[in-house]
N, C-alpha and C positions, 0 to 999 in steps of 0.2 A: 417733728410736727407729723410723724406717723403715730405716734404715742397716743397724742390728741385725737388723732381720727379715731382710730380705734376706740379710745373712750365713748366717742360721738359717738360711734356706728355702734358700740352696747349700750347707750342709753336711748337712743335712738329707739321707740317703739317698745321699751321695758318701762316695767314700772319703778321709778326710785323717790326715794324720798326727799323731803324740800331741804335739809341740809347737805344731800349727797348732789342736789341739783344747783345750789345756792355756793358749794365749796367749785362746782365743774367751773374750767376758764367758758363753757358756753353759755354759761348765766349770763353774760354781758357780750354778746354775741347774737342779740338780735334772738332770741329761743326766751317763751312762754313756759311754764310750767302750769300746765292744765292735767288734771285727773292723773296725777303722779306720772304725768309723761313731758318730755319737752318737744317742746311744738316748733317749729321753725316759722317765723313771720313772714308776710307775702315782701320780697322785694321791692321798695316805691319806686313808681314812675315818675315822666317829669311834675305831671299835674300833682300827685301828692306830694313831690318834694317841693313844688314850687309851693302850694299852700302851707305845708308847715314851715318853710321859711318865713311867709308872710304871717301868720297866727304867732310865731315864737316873738318876732318882732314888735306885733302890737301889742300882744299880752305883755311881754317882757316891760314896755313901757306904760302900759296900762295900770301895772301892779306893783311898778317900783316902788320901792322904801315900804311896801304892805306884805311881800310873800316872793316868790321862786315860781317859774316857769322852767320848765325841765324837758328836751325833747329825748325820748325811748327814755326815759327811766324805770325801769322794774319796780313794782310795789308787792309789798309782801302783804298776802290778803286773805280769807277763806272764803271757798262757794262751796254750796251745797256741804258742808261741813268738814271740805277737807281743804290741805291747802293750797294756794292759787298763786302764782306770780304772772300777774299780766304783762305788759311793756305797752303802755297808751303811745301813742305816737306825741303828746304832749300832756304835759301834768302842770297841774297850780296847787300849789301847797301856800300855804300863808304863815309869816312868822310866827304865827299863835299855834300853829297845830302841828309843825318841823322840831321837831328835839332838839332842843340845840347843841347835843352830844353826837349827832347823826354824822358818820366819817363816812368812807367813799362807801358805799352799801347802798342795798334796794332800800326803798323808800319803807318806813316798816309802821308807817301810820297812814290811814285812808287820806288823801288830798280832798279838796275841796272840788275841785275841777279835772277831769281828763277830758281829752279829744281824742279820738278815733277818726281818720280818713279813709275811706273806703278805696280799694284798688281795683283795678281790674278782675273780675274773677271771681271776688266778693259779693254776697248778697246783702241787703238791708235786713234781712229777717234776722241774719246770723248776728249782725249787729244791735237788735235788737232785741235779743236774748243776753251778749254780753252786754247792755247797758243796765238791765234788770241784775245780770250778777254784779256790776259796778255799786248799783245802788243798793241793794242788797248789804255790800259790804263796808257800805255807812258813805261811800262819797256822795256830794251834795248834788252835783250838777255833772252830765254827762252828754258832750256834745258831740253827733256822728254827723261827718259832712261826706256827701257824695258828689265829687266832683265832676262825673257826667249827666246829674240832674240840676247841679247848683243848686242844692240847698244845703242846710243845716239844720237837724233837728236837735232840739235841746231835751234829754230826759229829766224827770223830774222824781223825787221822791214820792212826795205827795200829791201830785195832778198827772194826767195824762198830756204827753210828751206834744212838741209845738214845732212846726217847720217853719223853717225860714228860707224865703228866698225873694229874690228879684229887689226892691226898695224898702222892704218891710224891715222897720228897724228893731234890731235886737238889742233889747233890755234885760235885766234883771234885777230884781230886789238882791241878791245875794251881794254883785257887783253891782251897787248903785255907780260906778263911772263908767259904764258900760253901755259905750251909745253906737253900734256901727249896723250899717245893711252888709248882709252876707253878700253881693253882689261888689261892697269896697274890697273882699279878701280875693273873690274871684277876679277879679281886673286888676289888682296889683301884683294877682302872682300869673300874668297874662293867660289867663286860661277864657 
C-alpha cells in the first residue's frame, strides 16, 4: 500500500503520459487525466449519489437492448490536441458505437451521451467549458445537472444549450424514446 501511495504522490501535480496514467492503479479510482496530470474527482454527496442512481436506472431501462449505461466509466478522448480521460458521472454508448472487442478498459470511443452532476463547490461555468470539450471530442449530447437549482442543461454540438426545470418535458430527436420531466428525477431521488 505504501508503494502505491508513493506512486500517487509522485504522479499528482506532475506531468505524465497517457500510457503512464492508464497503467497506474489510480486510473480506475476516480481520477481524470487532464493536461498531462491526474486530477482527483470531487467525492459525491447524497444529492449527487441519489441522482446518479435514479438516472442510471431510468436510462438503463430506456436504452435496454440499444446500448449500455455506465457510471464512472473513463473515456479516452483528446482535448485541445492533448490526451484527455474524463470520468463522467454517467455514460450512454450505443451498440453501434461500442467496439465489440472492448475489454475491461476505459471507453476507447466517443459515446452518444455523458452526464455530469454538479457537486457543492463546483460552478456551472466549469461545466460549460467541460461540455464544450466533450462536444468537440465527438460526444453528441452532454447533460449537466445542478441538484441545488434543480435544473438539467442539455448541450448540443449544433445549437445553443437548453435548460430544463420543473415540469418541462425533456425530449430529444437523438433519443426518440426519451420523454421525462426533470422534476421526476429530483422527486425519485428524494431531493
